[in-house]
PDB file of N, CA, C, O and CB in Angstrom:
ATOM      1  N   MET A   1      28.185   2.252 -31.425  1.00  0.00           N
ATOM      2  CA  MET A   1      27.372   3.341 -30.715  1.00  0.00           C
ATOM      3  C   MET A   1      28.459   4.693 -29.268  1.00  0.00           C
ATOM      4  O   MET A   1      29.389   4.285 -28.572  1.00  0.00           O
ATOM      5  CB  MET A   1      25.963   2.094 -29.763  1.00  0.00           C
ATOM      6  N   SER A   2      27.966   6.045 -29.244  1.00  0.00           N
ATOM      7  CA  SER A   2      28.227   6.803 -28.894  1.00  0.00           C
ATOM      8  C   SER A   2      28.122   7.457 -27.800  1.00  0.00           C
ATOM      9  O   SER A   2      26.987   7.815 -27.485  1.00  0.00           O
ATOM     10  CB  SER A   2      28.082   7.068 -29.433  1.00  0.00           C
ATOM     11  N   THR A   3      29.134   7.763 -27.009  1.00  0.00           N
ATOM     12  CA  THR A   3      29.474   7.283 -25.502  1.00  0.00           C
ATOM     13  C   THR A   3      28.681   9.372 -25.856  1.00  0.00           C
ATOM     14  O   THR A   3      28.665  10.098 -26.849  1.00  0.00           O
ATOM     15  CB  THR A   3      31.831   6.508 -24.648  1.00  0.00           C
ATOM     16  N   GLN A   4      28.257   9.504 -24.623  1.00  0.00           N
ATOM     17  CA  GLN A   4      27.770  10.780 -24.627  1.00  0.00           C
ATOM     18  C   GLN A   4      28.427  11.592 -22.082  1.00  0.00           C
ATOM     19  O   GLN A   4      28.552  11.240 -20.909  1.00  0.00           O
ATOM     20  CB  GLN A   4      25.244  10.346 -25.286  1.00  0.00           C
ATOM     21  N   ASP A   5      28.529  12.712 -23.055  1.00  0.00           N
ATOM     22  CA  ASP A   5      29.745  13.284 -22.733  1.00  0.00           C
ATOM     23  C   ASP A   5      28.245  14.364 -21.255  1.00  0.00           C
ATOM     24  O   ASP A   5      28.634  14.842 -20.190  1.00  0.00           O
ATOM     25  CB  ASP A   5      30.957  14.353 -24.614  1.00  0.00           C
ATOM     26  N   ALA A   6      26.777  14.419 -21.725  1.00  0.00           N
ATOM     27  CA  ALA A   6      26.361  15.069 -20.327  1.00  0.00           C
ATOM     28  C   ALA A   6      25.661  14.488 -19.827  1.00  0.00           C
ATOM     29  O   ALA A   6      25.826  13.356 -20.282  1.00  0.00           O
ATOM     30  CB  ALA A   6      25.840  16.201 -20.208  1.00  0.00           C
ATOM     31  N   TYR A   7      24.425  14.448 -18.681  1.00  0.00           N
ATOM     32  CA  TYR A   7      24.409  13.312 -18.356  1.00  0.00           C
ATOM     33  C   TYR A   7      23.327  14.539 -17.950  1.00  0.00           C
ATOM     34  O   TYR A   7      23.729  15.623 -17.528  1.00  0.00           O
ATOM     35  CB  TYR A   7      25.485  12.204 -17.664  1.00  0.00           C
ATOM     36  N   GLU A   8      21.653  14.165 -18.165  1.00  0.00           N
ATOM     37  CA  GLU A   8      21.301  14.397 -18.001  1.00  0.00           C
ATOM     38  C   GLU A   8      20.526  15.050 -16.417  1.00  0.00           C
ATOM     39  O   GLU A   8      20.608  14.165 -15.566  1.00  0.00           O
ATOM     40  CB  GLU A   8      21.368  13.925 -18.734  1.00  0.00           C
ATOM     41  N   GLU A   9      19.806  16.376 -15.837  1.00  0.00           N
ATOM     42  CA  GLU A   9      19.601  16.534 -14.177  1.00  0.00           C
ATOM     43  C   GLU A   9      17.751  16.174 -14.589  1.00  0.00           C
ATOM     44  O   GLU A   9      16.897  16.572 -15.381  1.00  0.00           O
ATOM     45  CB  GLU A   9      20.174  18.657 -13.226  1.00  0.00           C
ATOM     46  N   TYR A  10      17.917  14.992 -13.252  1.00  0.00           N
ATOM     47  CA  TYR A  10      16.621  14.633 -13.291  1.00  0.00           C
ATOM     48  C   TYR A  10      16.244  14.398 -11.667  1.00  0.00           C
ATOM     49  O   TYR A  10      17.157  14.109 -10.894  1.00  0.00           O
ATOM     50  CB  TYR A  10      16.434  13.321 -14.290  1.00  0.00           C
ATOM     51  N   TYR A  11      14.552  14.563 -11.073  1.00  0.00           N
ATOM     52  CA  TYR A  11      14.460  14.761  -9.992  1.00  0.00           C
ATOM     53  C   TYR A  11      14.418  13.718  -8.989  1.00  0.00           C
ATOM     54  O   TYR A  11      13.885  12.656  -9.310  1.00  0.00           O
ATOM     55  CB  TYR A  11      13.659  15.411  -9.980  1.00  0.00           C
ATOM     56  N   VAL A  12      15.023  13.888  -7.514  1.00  0.00           N
ATOM     57  CA  VAL A  12      14.891  13.430  -6.786  1.00  0.00           C
ATOM     58  C   VAL A  12      13.609  13.305  -5.538  1.00  0.00           C
ATOM     59  O   VAL A  12      13.899  14.393  -5.040  1.00  0.00           O
ATOM     60  CB  VAL A  12      15.790  13.685  -6.713  1.00  0.00           C
ATOM     61  N   PRO A  13      13.122  13.105  -5.176  1.00  0.00           N
ATOM     62  CA  PRO A  13      11.593  13.460  -4.308  1.00  0.00           C
ATOM     63  C   PRO A  13      12.480  12.890  -2.826  1.00  0.00           C
ATOM     64  O   PRO A  13      13.268  11.951  -2.716  1.00  0.00           O
ATOM     65  CB  PRO A  13       9.649  12.200  -4.941  1.00  0.00           C
ATOM     66  N   HIS A  14      12.121  13.604  -2.080  1.00  0.00           N
ATOM     67  CA  HIS A  14      12.849  13.563  -0.192  1.00  0.00           C
ATOM     68  C   HIS A  14      12.179  12.040  -0.274  1.00  0.00           C
ATOM     69  O   HIS A  14      11.768  11.703  -1.385  1.00  0.00           O
ATOM     70  CB  HIS A  14      11.949  15.067   1.588  1.00  0.00           C
ATOM     71  N   ASN A  15      12.045  11.132   0.790  1.00  0.00           N
ATOM     72  CA  ASN A  15      11.308  10.313   1.607  1.00  0.00           C
ATOM     73  C   ASN A  15      10.043  10.224   1.991  1.00  0.00           C
ATOM     74  O   ASN A  15       9.793  10.286   3.195  1.00  0.00           O
ATOM     75  CB  ASN A  15      11.714  10.332   2.430  1.00  0.00           C
ATOM     76  N   SER A  16       9.082  10.075   1.113  1.00  0.00           N
ATOM     77  CA  SER A  16       7.897  10.094   2.457  1.00  0.00           C
ATOM     78  C   SER A  16       7.184   9.289   2.950  1.00  0.00           C
ATOM     79  O   SER A  16       7.377   8.096   2.711  1.00  0.00           O
ATOM     80  CB  SER A  16       6.972  10.759   2.389  1.00  0.00           C
ATOM     81  N   LYS A  17       5.907   9.804   3.979  1.00  0.00           N
ATOM     82  CA  LYS A  17       5.202   8.401   5.058  1.00  0.00           C
ATOM     83  C   LYS A  17       4.713   8.036   4.622  1.00  0.00           C
ATOM     84  O   LYS A  17       4.057   7.100   5.078  1.00  0.00           O
ATOM     85  CB  LYS A  17       4.480   8.287   6.156  1.00  0.00           C
ATOM     86  N   LEU A  18       4.588   8.463   3.303  1.00  0.00           N
ATOM     87  CA  LEU A  18       2.658   8.152   2.209  1.00  0.00           C
ATOM     88  C   LEU A  18       2.689   6.256   2.950  1.00  0.00           C
ATOM     89  O   LEU A  18       2.022   5.676   3.807  1.00  0.00           O
ATOM     90  CB  LEU A  18       2.888   8.187  -0.951  1.00  0.00           C
ATOM     91  N   PRO A  19       4.174   5.742   1.775  1.00  0.00           N
ATOM     92  CA  PRO A  19       3.340   4.444   1.662  1.00  0.00           C
ATOM     93  C   PRO A  19       3.728   3.583   2.997  1.00  0.00           C
ATOM     94  O   PRO A  19       3.217   2.484   2.777  1.00  0.00           O
ATOM     95  CB  PRO A  19       3.723   3.549   0.165  1.00  0.00           C
ATOM     96  N   ILE A  20       4.290   3.536   4.104  1.00  0.00           N
ATOM     97  CA  ILE A  20       4.645   3.255   5.583  1.00  0.00           C
ATOM     98  C   ILE A  20       2.712   2.868   5.506  1.00  0.00           C
ATOM     99  O   ILE A  20       2.126   1.835   5.182  1.00  0.00           O
ATOM    100  CB  ILE A  20       5.547   4.954   6.861  1.00  0.00           C
ATOM    101  N   PHE A  21       1.891   5.004   6.230  1.00  0.00           N
ATOM    102  CA  PHE A  21       1.034   4.367   6.492  1.00  0.00           C
ATOM    103  C   PHE A  21       0.105   4.011   5.250  1.00  0.00           C
ATOM    104  O   PHE A  21      -1.093   4.066   5.527  1.00  0.00           O
ATOM    105  CB  PHE A  21       0.535   4.960   7.479  1.00  0.00           C
ATOM    106  N   ALA A  22       0.437   3.620   3.797  1.00  0.00           N
ATOM    107  CA  ALA A  22      -0.510   2.867   2.914  1.00  0.00           C
ATOM    108  C   ALA A  22      -0.484   1.357   3.372  1.00  0.00           C
ATOM    109  O   ALA A  22      -1.486   0.691   3.111  1.00  0.00           O
ATOM    110  CB  ALA A  22      -0.084   3.015   1.321  1.00  0.00           C
ATOM    111  N   SER A  23       0.541   0.772   4.014  1.00  0.00           N
ATOM    112  CA  SER A  23       0.318  -0.209   4.041  1.00  0.00           C
ATOM    113  C   SER A  23       0.145  -0.672   5.190  1.00  0.00           C
ATOM    114  O   SER A  23      -0.014  -1.801   5.654  1.00  0.00           O
ATOM    115  CB  SER A  23       0.934  -0.662   3.473  1.00  0.00           C
ATOM    116  N   LEU A  24       0.219   0.790   5.767  1.00  0.00           N
ATOM    117  CA  LEU A  24      -0.534  -0.203   8.305  1.00  0.00           C
ATOM    118  C   LEU A  24      -2.052   0.123   7.642  1.00  0.00           C
ATOM    119  O   LEU A  24      -2.862  -0.516   8.314  1.00  0.00           O
ATOM    120  CB  LEU A  24      -0.043   1.594  11.126  1.00  0.00           C
ATOM    121  N   GLY A  25      -2.902   1.051   6.330  1.00  0.00           N
ATOM    122  CA  GLY A  25      -4.121   1.173   6.001  1.00  0.00           C
ATOM    123  C   GLY A  25      -4.711   0.032   5.580  1.00  0.00           C
ATOM    124  O   GLY A  25      -5.625  -0.609   6.099  1.00  0.00           O
ATOM    125  N   ILE A  26      -3.841  -0.240   4.172  1.00  0.00           N
ATOM    126  CA  ILE A  26      -4.623  -1.309   3.934  1.00  0.00           C
ATOM    127  C   ILE A  26      -4.579  -2.493   5.214  1.00  0.00           C
ATOM    128  O   ILE A  26      -5.587  -2.546   5.919  1.00  0.00           O
ATOM    129  CB  ILE A  26      -4.129  -1.852   2.540  1.00  0.00           C
ATOM    130  N   PHE A  27      -3.412  -3.458   5.532  1.00  0.00           N
ATOM    131  CA  PHE A  27      -3.238  -4.021   6.475  1.00  0.00           C
ATOM    132  C   PHE A  27      -4.087  -3.559   7.515  1.00  0.00           C
ATOM    133  O   PHE A  27      -5.171  -3.640   6.938  1.00  0.00           O
ATOM    134  CB  PHE A  27      -2.085  -4.020   6.681  1.00  0.00           C
ATOM    135  N   LEU A  28      -4.392  -3.044   8.877  1.00  0.00           N
ATOM    136  CA  LEU A  28      -6.097  -2.641   9.080  1.00  0.00           C
ATOM    137  C   LEU A  28      -7.319  -3.314   8.936  1.00  0.00           C
ATOM    138  O   LEU A  28      -8.123  -4.107   9.426  1.00  0.00           O
ATOM    139  CB  LEU A  28      -6.451  -1.761   8.318  1.00  0.00           C
ATOM    140  N   THR A  29      -6.898  -2.248   7.591  1.00  0.00           N
ATOM    141  CA  THR A  29      -8.320  -2.588   6.662  1.00  0.00           C
ATOM    142  C   THR A  29      -9.178  -4.046   6.688  1.00  0.00           C
ATOM    143  O   THR A  29     -10.352  -4.256   6.992  1.00  0.00           O
ATOM    144  CB  THR A  29      -7.871  -2.479   5.083  1.00  0.00           C
ATOM    145  N   LEU A  30      -8.058  -5.009   6.221  1.00  0.00           N
ATOM    146  CA  LEU A  30      -7.950  -6.654   5.849  1.00  0.00           C
ATOM    147  C   LEU A  30      -8.012  -7.075   7.350  1.00  0.00           C
ATOM    148  O   LEU A  30      -8.861  -7.966   7.382  1.00  0.00           O
ATOM    149  CB  LEU A  30      -6.326  -7.281   4.911  1.00  0.00           C
ATOM    150  N   VAL A  31      -7.616  -6.910   8.383  1.00  0.00           N
ATOM    151  CA  VAL A  31      -8.185  -7.161   9.741  1.00  0.00           C
ATOM    152  C   VAL A  31      -8.878  -7.324  10.470  1.00  0.00           C
ATOM    153  O   VAL A  31      -8.957  -8.047  11.463  1.00  0.00           O
ATOM    154  CB  VAL A  31      -8.155  -6.907  10.165  1.00  0.00           C
ATOM    155  N   GLY A  32      -9.861  -6.151   9.688  1.00  0.00           N
ATOM    156  CA  GLY A  32     -11.943  -5.737   9.986  1.00  0.00           C
ATOM    157  C   GLY A  32     -11.578  -6.657   9.450  1.00  0.00           C
ATOM    158  O   GLY A  32     -11.281  -7.728   9.980  1.00  0.00           O
ATOM    159  N   MET A  33     -11.538  -6.368   8.234  1.00  0.00           N
ATOM    160  CA  MET A  33     -12.137  -7.775   6.985  1.00  0.00           C
ATOM    161  C   MET A  33     -12.608  -9.404   7.472  1.00  0.00           C
ATOM    162  O   MET A  33     -13.655 -10.048   7.547  1.00  0.00           O
ATOM    163  CB  MET A  33     -10.637  -8.206   5.830  1.00  0.00           C
ATOM    164  N   GLY A  34     -11.382  -9.583   7.699  1.00  0.00           N
ATOM    165  CA  GLY A  34     -10.702 -10.895   8.425  1.00  0.00           C
ATOM    166  C   GLY A  34     -11.619 -11.283   9.752  1.00  0.00           C
ATOM    167  O   GLY A  34     -11.995 -12.400  10.108  1.00  0.00           O
ATOM    168  N   THR A  35     -11.873  -9.878  10.417  1.00  0.00           N
ATOM    169  CA  THR A  35     -12.610 -10.332  12.225  1.00  0.00           C
ATOM    170  C   THR A  35     -13.843 -10.295  11.231  1.00  0.00           C
ATOM    171  O   THR A  35     -13.686 -11.206  10.418  1.00  0.00           O
ATOM    172  CB  THR A  35     -12.586  -8.885  14.132  1.00  0.00           C
ATOM    173  N   MET A  36     -14.792  -9.724  11.030  1.00  0.00           N
ATOM    174  CA  MET A  36     -16.477  -8.993  10.231  1.00  0.00           C
ATOM    175  C   MET A  36     -16.841 -10.725   9.403  1.00  0.00           C
ATOM    176  O   MET A  36     -17.899 -11.342   9.531  1.00  0.00           O
ATOM    177  CB  MET A  36     -16.079  -6.999   8.369  1.00  0.00           C
ATOM    178  N   PHE A  37     -15.694 -11.149   8.638  1.00  0.00           N
ATOM    179  CA  PHE A  37     -16.395 -12.172   8.551  1.00  0.00           C
ATOM    180  C   PHE A  37     -15.908 -13.539   8.984  1.00  0.00           C
ATOM    181  O   PHE A  37     -16.584 -14.490   8.593  1.00  0.00           O
ATOM    182  CB  PHE A  37     -16.729 -12.167   7.418  1.00  0.00           C
ATOM    183  N   ASN A  38     -15.021 -13.748   9.605  1.00  0.00           N
ATOM    184  CA  ASN A  38     -15.095 -14.272  10.366  1.00  0.00           C
ATOM    185  C   ASN A  38     -16.608 -14.766  11.567  1.00  0.00           C
ATOM    186  O   ASN A  38     -17.309 -15.777  11.566  1.00  0.00           O
ATOM    187  CB  ASN A  38     -14.171 -13.684  10.590  1.00  0.00           C
ATOM    188  N   GLU A  39     -16.621 -13.897  12.199  1.00  0.00           N
ATOM    189  CA  GLU A  39     -17.805 -13.383  13.159  1.00  0.00           C
ATOM    190  C   GLU A  39     -18.964 -13.634  12.398  1.00  0.00           C
ATOM    191  O   GLU A  39     -19.627 -14.502  12.966  1.00  0.00           O
ATOM    192  CB  GLU A  39     -17.763 -11.782  13.594  1.00  0.00           C
ATOM    193  N   SER A  40     -19.473 -13.257  11.391  1.00  0.00           N
ATOM    194  CA  SER A  40     -20.938 -13.089  10.705  1.00  0.00           C
ATOM    195  C   SER A  40     -20.583 -15.505  10.835  1.00  0.00           C
ATOM    196  O   SER A  40     -19.739 -16.386  10.999  1.00  0.00           O
ATOM    197  CB  SER A  40     -21.010 -11.656   8.216  1.00  0.00           C
ATOM    198  N   LYS A  41     -22.108 -15.199  10.576  1.00  0.00           N
ATOM    199  CA  LYS A  41     -22.873 -16.789  10.097  1.00  0.00           C
ATOM    200  C   LYS A  41     -23.757 -16.429   9.466  1.00  0.00           C
ATOM    201  O   LYS A  41     -24.735 -15.684   9.520  1.00  0.00           O
ATOM    202  CB  LYS A  41     -23.515 -17.852  11.145  1.00  0.00           C
ATOM    203  N   ALA A  42     -23.080 -17.320   8.613  1.00  0.00           N
ATOM    204  CA  ALA A  42     -23.960 -16.746   7.200  1.00  0.00           C
ATOM    205  C   ALA A  42     -24.781 -18.332   7.165  1.00  0.00           C
ATOM    206  O   ALA A  42     -24.246 -19.407   7.439  1.00  0.00           O
ATOM    207  CB  ALA A  42     -22.699 -16.221   5.330  1.00  0.00           C
ATOM    208  N   GLY A  43     -25.963 -18.153   6.820  1.00  0.00           N
ATOM    209  CA  GLY A  43     -26.800 -19.417   6.666  1.00  0.00           C
ATOM    210  C   GLY A  43     -28.058 -19.254   8.074  1.00  0.00           C
ATOM    211  O   GLY A  43     -29.268 -19.473   8.127  1.00  0.00           O
ATOM    212  N   VAL A  44     -27.247 -18.866   8.877  1.00  0.00           N
ATOM    213  CA  VAL A  44     -28.540 -18.387  10.227  1.00  0.00           C
ATOM    214  C   VAL A  44     -29.154 -17.452   9.899  1.00  0.00           C
ATOM    215  O   VAL A  44     -28.528 -16.624   9.237  1.00  0.00           O
ATOM    216  CB  VAL A  44     -28.115 -17.890  11.704  1.00  0.00           C
ATOM    217  N   ASP A  45     -30.472 -17.190  10.172  1.00  0.00           N
ATOM    218  CA  ASP A  45     -30.657 -16.659  11.082  1.00  0.00           C
ATOM    219  C   ASP A  45     -31.099 -16.266  12.118  1.00  0.00           C
ATOM    220  O   ASP A  45     -31.506 -17.060  12.966  1.00  0.00           O
ATOM    221  CB  ASP A  45     -30.634 -16.448  10.946  1.00  0.00           C
ATOM    222  N   SER A  46     -31.123 -14.932  12.295  1.00  0.00           N
ATOM    223  CA  SER A  46     -30.565 -14.283  13.925  1.00  0.00           C
ATOM    224  C   SER A  46     -31.887 -13.493  14.539  1.00  0.00           C
ATOM    225  O   SER A  46     -31.822 -12.944  15.639  1.00  0.00           O
ATOM    226  CB  SER A  46     -29.015 -12.885  13.762  1.00  0.00           C
TER     227      SER A  46
END
């Protein structure tokens, strides 16, 4: 194997807040769906 003297430059993006907001949104969606399903009465006429 030969060694490579020059390294390729690559772009490193800055930190983003999107993963935090996306995780919070998914969590709140799942909590809301769980609450909705737990409060529903399956097989009961309303």
